[in-house]
C-alpha positions as CSV (number, residue, x, y, z in Angstrom):
1,M,-68.5,35.4,-101.1
2,M,-66.3,38.5,-100.6
3,P,-65.5,40.6,-103.7
4,R,-61.9,40.2,-105.0
5,L,-59.7,43.2,-104.1
6,S,-58.6,45.3,-107.1
7,L,-54.9,45.3,-107.8
8,R,-54.7,49.1,-107.2
9,F,-56.3,48.7,-103.7
10,A,-54.0,45.8,-102.8
11,L,-51.0,47.8,-103.7
12,A,-52.2,50.7,-101.6
13,V,-52.6,48.5,-98.6
14,A,-49.1,47.0,-99.0
15,L,-47.6,50.5,-99.4
16,A,-49.3,51.6,-96.2
17,Y,-47.9,48.7,-94.2
18,F,-44.4,49.4,-95.7
19,L,-44.5,53.0,-94.6
20,A,-45.7,52.1,-91.1
21,A,-42.9,49.7,-90.7
22,C,-40.4,52.3,-91.8
23,S,-41.7,54.8,-89.3
24,L,-41.3,52.4,-86.5
25,S,-37.6,51.9,-87.3
26,S,-36.8,55.6,-87.8
27,P,-34.1,57.3,-85.6
28,G,-35.4,58.1,-82.1
29,S,-37.6,55.0,-81.8
30,R,-36.8,52.8,-78.8
31,S,-37.4,49.6,-76.9
32,T,-36.8,48.7,-73.3
33,S,-36.5,45.7,-71.0
34,R,-35.0,43.3,-73.7
35,P,-33.0,43.7,-76.9
36,S,-34.8,43.4,-80.2
37,A,-34.4,40.2,-82.1
38,S,-34.3,42.1,-85.4
39,A,-31.0,43.5,-86.9
40,P,-30.1,46.8,-85.1
41,S,-30.0,50.1,-87.0
42,P,-26.5,51.3,-87.8
43,H,-27.2,54.3,-85.6
44,S,-29.0,52.4,-82.7
45,V,-27.6,52.5,-79.2
46,Q,-28.2,50.1,-76.3
47,A,-27.3,50.0,-72.6
48,V,-28.2,48.3,-69.3
49,D,-29.5,50.7,-66.7
50,A,-29.3,50.5,-62.9
51,L,-32.2,48.1,-62.6
52,G,-30.7,45.7,-65.1
53,R,-33.1,46.7,-67.9
54,V,-31.9,46.8,-71.5
55,V,-32.7,50.2,-72.9
56,S,-32.4,50.6,-76.7
57,L,-32.8,53.7,-78.8
58,G,-32.9,54.0,-82.6
59,A,-30.3,56.8,-82.4
60,P,-28.4,58.6,-79.6
61,P,-30.9,60.8,-77.7
62,R,-31.1,64.5,-78.7
63,R,-33.7,65.7,-76.1
64,I,-32.9,64.5,-72.6
65,V,-35.0,65.3,-69.5
66,L,-33.5,64.8,-65.9
67,A,-36.6,64.2,-63.8
68,G,-37.7,63.5,-60.3
69,K,-36.1,63.7,-56.8
70,A,-32.3,63.7,-56.5
71,S,-31.9,64.0,-60.3
72,L,-29.8,67.2,-59.9
73,L,-27.0,65.0,-58.6
74,L,-27.3,62.9,-61.8
75,A,-26.9,66.1,-63.8
76,D,-23.2,66.3,-62.7
77,A,-22.6,62.8,-64.1
78,L,-24.5,63.6,-67.3
79,Y,-22.6,66.9,-67.8
80,A,-19.3,65.0,-67.7
81,F,-20.2,64.2,-71.3
82,P,-19.3,67.3,-73.4
83,D,-22.5,67.2,-75.6
84,A,-24.8,67.3,-72.6
85,P,-25.5,71.0,-72.8
86,Q,-26.9,70.6,-76.3
87,R,-29.0,67.5,-75.3
88,V,-30.5,68.4,-72.0
89,V,-33.9,70.2,-72.4
90,A,-35.1,70.1,-68.8
91,L,-33.8,69.7,-65.2
92,T,-35.5,69.2,-61.9
93,K,-35.5,71.9,-59.2
94,G,-33.5,70.8,-56.2
95,K,-32.4,72.1,-52.8
96,Q,-28.9,72.8,-54.1
97,S,-28.1,75.5,-56.7
98,L,-27.5,75.3,-60.4
99,D,-24.4,77.5,-60.1
100,F,-22.0,74.8,-61.2
101,L,-24.1,73.9,-64.3
102,K,-24.0,77.5,-65.3
103,L,-20.3,77.2,-65.8
104,L,-20.8,74.2,-68.1
105,D,-23.9,75.3,-69.9
106,P,-24.4,79.0,-70.6
107,D,-28.1,78.2,-71.6
108,V,-29.0,76.3,-68.5
109,Q,-31.3,79.0,-67.3
110,K,-33.3,78.8,-70.5
111,K,-34.1,75.1,-70.0
112,A,-37.3,74.0,-68.4
113,V,-37.1,73.5,-64.6
114,L,-39.4,70.8,-63.3
115,A,-40.8,70.3,-59.8
116,R,-39.5,67.3,-57.8
117,E,-42.9,65.7,-57.9
118,V,-43.4,66.1,-61.6
119,G,-46.0,64.1,-63.4
120,P,-45.6,62.1,-66.6
121,E,-47.8,64.4,-68.6
122,Q,-45.6,67.4,-67.8
123,I,-42.5,65.5,-69.0
124,A,-44.3,64.3,-72.2
125,A,-45.1,67.9,-73.1
126,L,-41.3,68.4,-73.5
127,H,-41.1,65.7,-76.2
128,P,-38.1,64.0,-74.8
129,D,-36.5,61.0,-76.5
130,L,-34.9,59.9,-73.2
131,V,-35.8,60.6,-69.5
132,I,-33.1,59.8,-66.9
133,I,-34.4,59.2,-63.3
134,K,-33.1,57.7,-60.1
135,S,-33.8,54.0,-60.0
136,F,-36.2,54.3,-56.9
137,L,-38.6,56.3,-59.0
138,Y,-39.0,53.7,-61.7
139,P,-42.1,51.8,-60.2
140,K,-44.2,55.0,-60.2
141,L,-42.7,57.6,-62.6
142,G,-40.7,55.4,-64.9
143,K,-43.5,53.0,-65.7
144,S,-45.9,55.8,-66.3
145,L,-43.5,57.4,-68.8
146,E,-43.0,54.2,-70.7
147,A,-46.8,53.8,-70.9
148,L,-46.7,57.1,-72.9
149,G,-44.1,55.7,-75.2
150,I,-41.2,57.6,-73.6
151,P,-37.9,55.7,-73.0
152,V,-36.5,55.7,-69.5
153,F,-33.0,55.1,-68.2
154,T,-32.5,54.6,-64.5
155,M,-29.4,55.4,-62.5
156,R,-28.4,54.8,-58.9
157,L,-24.9,56.3,-58.4
158,E,-25.3,55.8,-54.7
159,A,-22.2,53.6,-54.0
160,P,-18.6,53.8,-55.2
161,E,-18.7,50.7,-57.3
162,Q,-21.8,51.9,-59.2
163,Y,-19.9,54.9,-60.7
164,P,-17.6,53.0,-63.2
165,R,-20.4,50.7,-64.3
166,E,-23.2,53.2,-64.7
167,L,-21.0,55.9,-66.4
168,R,-19.8,53.2,-68.9
169,E,-23.4,52.3,-69.7
170,L,-24.5,55.9,-69.9
171,G,-21.8,56.5,-72.4
172,K,-23.1,53.6,-74.6
173,L,-26.6,55.0,-74.6
174,L,-25.4,58.5,-75.5
175,G,-23.3,57.2,-78.3
176,E,-20.2,58.3,-76.5
177,E,-18.8,55.0,-75.5
178,K,-15.1,56.1,-75.4
179,R,-16.0,59.0,-73.1
180,G,-18.0,56.7,-70.8
181,D,-15.0,54.3,-70.6
182,A,-12.7,57.2,-69.8
183,L,-14.9,58.4,-67.0
184,A,-15.3,54.8,-65.6
185,D,-11.5,54.3,-65.7
186,Y,-11.0,57.6,-63.8
187,F,-13.2,56.5,-60.9
188,A,-11.9,52.9,-60.9
189,G,-8.4,54.2,-60.9
190,K,-8.9,56.5,-57.9
191,M,-10.5,53.7,-55.9
192,D,-7.7,51.4,-56.8
193,F,-5.2,54.0,-55.6
194,L,-6.8,54.4,-52.2
195,Q,-7.1,50.6,-51.7
196,Q,-3.5,49.9,-52.9
197,T,-2.1,52.6,-50.7
198,L,-3.8,51.3,-47.6
199,D,-2.8,47.7,-48.5
200,S,0.8,48.8,-48.7
201,A,0.9,49.7,-45.0
202,N,1.4,46.6,-43.0
203,G,-0.3,46.7,-39.6
204,L,-2.2,49.9,-40.4
205,S,-4.2,51.3,-37.5
206,K,-7.6,52.4,-38.8
207,P,-9.2,55.1,-36.7
208,Q,-12.7,55.0,-35.3
209,V,-14.6,57.6,-37.4
210,L,-18.0,59.4,-37.1
211,V,-19.7,61.2,-40.0
212,L,-22.3,63.7,-38.9
213,R,-24.7,65.7,-40.9
214,S,-25.3,69.1,-39.4
215,G,-28.8,70.6,-39.3
216,I,-28.4,73.6,-37.0
217,R,-31.3,74.3,-34.6
218,G,-30.8,76.9,-32.0
219,N,-28.0,76.6,-29.6
220,R,-28.2,72.8,-29.0
221,G,-27.6,71.6,-32.5
222,A,-29.0,68.6,-34.3
223,F,-26.9,65.9,-35.9
224,A,-27.5,62.7,-37.8
225,V,-25.6,59.7,-39.2
226,P,-26.1,58.1,-42.6
227,P,-27.2,54.5,-43.2
228,K,-24.3,52.0,-43.3
229,N,-24.8,51.4,-47.1
230,W,-24.8,55.1,-48.1
231,I,-21.9,56.6,-49.8
232,Q,-20.9,58.7,-46.8
233,T,-20.2,55.5,-44.9
234,R,-18.6,53.8,-47.8
235,M,-16.2,56.7,-48.2
236,V,-15.0,56.3,-44.7
237,V,-14.3,52.6,-45.3
238,L,-12.6,53.3,-48.6
239,A,-10.4,55.9,-47.1
240,G,-9.2,53.6,-44.3
241,G,-11.5,54.3,-41.3
242,R,-13.9,52.3,-39.1
243,P,-17.4,53.8,-38.9
244,V,-18.5,53.8,-35.3
245,W,-22.3,54.0,-36.1
246,G,-22.6,50.7,-38.0
247,S,-25.2,49.3,-35.6
248,V,-27.6,52.3,-36.3
249,Q,-30.5,51.2,-38.5
250,G,-32.4,53.5,-40.8
251,S,-33.4,54.3,-44.4
252,G,-32.2,57.9,-44.2
253,W,-30.2,60.2,-41.9
254,T,-30.8,59.1,-38.3
255,P,-30.8,61.8,-35.6
256,I,-28.2,61.1,-32.9
257,P,-28.1,62.7,-29.4
258,L,-24.9,64.2,-28.1
259,E,-24.9,61.6,-25.4
260,Q,-24.5,58.8,-28.0
261,I,-21.7,60.7,-29.7
262,A,-20.0,60.9,-26.4
263,A,-20.4,57.2,-25.8
264,W,-18.8,56.4,-29.2
265,N,-16.0,59.0,-28.5
266,P,-14.5,58.6,-32.0
267,D,-11.0,59.3,-33.0
268,V,-12.0,61.4,-36.0
269,I,-15.3,63.3,-36.8
270,F,-16.3,64.5,-40.3
271,V,-19.1,67.0,-40.5
272,V,-21.1,67.4,-43.6
273,S,-23.4,70.4,-44.2
274,Y,-25.5,70.9,-47.4
275,Q,-27.1,74.3,-46.8
276,R,-24.5,76.1,-44.6
277,P,-20.8,76.6,-44.9
278,P,-19.2,73.3,-43.5
279,A,-16.7,75.2,-41.3
280,E,-19.6,77.0,-39.6
281,A,-21.1,73.6,-38.8
282,V,-17.9,72.4,-37.2
283,K,-17.6,75.5,-35.1
284,K,-21.1,75.1,-33.9
285,F,-20.5,71.4,-33.0
286,T,-17.3,72.0,-31.1
287,S,-18.8,74.8,-29.1
288,L,-21.4,72.5,-27.6
289,R,-20.9,71.7,-23.9
290,L,-20.6,67.9,-24.2
291,A,-18.3,68.1,-27.3
292,S,-15.3,69.5,-25.3
293,A,-14.8,66.1,-23.7
294,L,-14.6,64.2,-27.0
295,K,-11.3,62.7,-28.1
296,A,-11.6,64.1,-31.6
297,V,-12.3,67.6,-30.3
298,R,-9.3,67.5,-27.9
299,D,-7.0,66.2,-30.7
300,D,-8.3,68.8,-33.1
301,K,-9.6,66.1,-35.5
302,V,-13.1,67.4,-36.2
303,F,-13.1,68.2,-39.9
304,P,-15.7,69.9,-42.2
305,I,-16.1,67.8,-45.4
306,P,-15.2,70.4,-48.1
307,A,-17.7,71.9,-50.5
308,D,-17.1,73.8,-53.7
309,F,-20.3,74.4,-55.6
310,I,-21.8,71.6,-53.6
311,S,-20.6,69.3,-50.8
312,W,-18.1,66.5,-51.5
313,G,-20.0,64.4,-48.9
314,Q,-22.9,63.1,-51.0
315,P,-23.6,60.8,-54.0
316,D,-22.4,63.2,-56.5
317,T,-19.4,62.9,-58.8
318,R,-17.4,64.8,-56.2
319,W,-17.6,62.0,-53.7
320,I,-14.2,60.7,-55.1
321,L,-12.6,63.9,-54.0
322,G,-14.2,63.5,-50.5
323,A,-12.8,60.0,-50.2
324,Q,-9.3,61.1,-51.1
325,W,-9.5,64.1,-48.7
326,M,-10.7,61.8,-45.9
327,A,-7.8,59.4,-46.5
328,K,-5.3,62.2,-46.2
329,K,-6.9,63.5,-43.0
330,M,-7.0,60.0,-41.4
331,H,-3.6,58.8,-42.6
332,P,-1.5,62.0,-43.2
333,D,1.8,60.2,-43.3
334,L,0.6,57.4,-45.6
335,F,-1.0,59.8,-48.0
336,A,1.6,62.5,-47.8
337,P,2.3,62.3,-51.6
338,L,-1.3,63.0,-52.3
339,D,-1.7,66.7,-53.2
340,M,-5.3,67.6,-52.9
341,R,-5.0,70.7,-54.9
342,E,-3.7,68.7,-57.8
343,A,-6.4,66.0,-57.2
344,V,-9.1,68.7,-57.5
345,S,-7.5,70.1,-60.7
346,E,-7.3,66.7,-62.2
347,F,-10.9,66.0,-61.3
348,Y,-12.2,69.1,-63.0
349,R,-10.0,68.8,-66.0
350,T,-10.9,65.2,-66.5
351,L,-14.6,65.3,-66.0
352,Y,-15.5,68.8,-67.1
353,G,-12.6,70.2,-69.2
354,F,-11.8,73.0,-66.9
355,D,-9.0,75.4,-67.7
356,E,-7.1,77.5,-65.2
357,S,-9.6,80.4,-65.5
358,R,-12.6,78.2,-64.5
359,L,-10.6,76.5,-61.8
360,K,-10.3,79.9,-60.1
361,A,-14.0,79.6,-59.4
362,V,-13.4,76.3,-57.7
363,W,-10.6,77.6,-55.5
364,A,-12.8,80.6,-54.5
365,K,-15.6,78.3,-53.4
366,L,-13.2,76.1,-51.5
367,G,-11.3,79.0,-50.0
368,W,-8.0,77.4,-50.9
């Protein structure tokens, strides 16, 4: 027969279980995949990520890491929340510069900078209470982080309709629900404006449009088109154009010979360039021998997609500026009331709280 526990020992065991339960419910604890059946903490936050997973935290995150490939584009969405500079402890090195974030966060250069192929142990060493990654990284990186007890929130932000929903959910997780709603309403409102303006024109003729990514190689040039479900293609449709490369299949930018461009002979060509000035890319394209016979070149309708700190032609918050700019180029009469300088000012005031002094940096980058 086992000896009877003393009263003192029994009380000690009960106290230990009580303290363990308290530690599990302290601020910063989290759960993922499904909401807890227990009553939530008054400070707990919960949101649905891009993969439909419910992510719950015991309190709004104070140490956020943006990790993995393409996460620098997510940074521009996260930094639309005013408290982001105080919360972000690490960013991921990308091909595009951090110059813009320096305007928003004076301490950005003091933060840890991770490699694009970062491992979970390196992230864990930063003691984050939330890691934000692109959704395609979840099967490998996200699951490994969760195995270490680190909460993960995935985002896509690859298509226009994803911006209102994902920004709204991000706001919930950050404990800034009203700010998330305001950002979501901004993007939804601009998309509605484009659609309603196009719908108002009976019998509108939509031009055949080509988007080319420029990767300059010697004198011949190298150009590629995006997949039909990428944001560059979706921008053309939202702005009132007909993409001519819809039959091209690919999971990424697909190289296209000049002969194929000549066969399409689009009405309008938009050129996107991520490493070189976009105007330089247009000049290089139009100087090619076969380009002179293209309708868009003859009609002077080859346009460089603008770039300020980074290009407007990618899945970054600036895509909404790119879509408005495309609409004005394709349908100048219909969108005559749209003042792009005012649209840019509104974007930077609404998302990032820019005043006139900081807007000067934007105008300098744009050359406007």
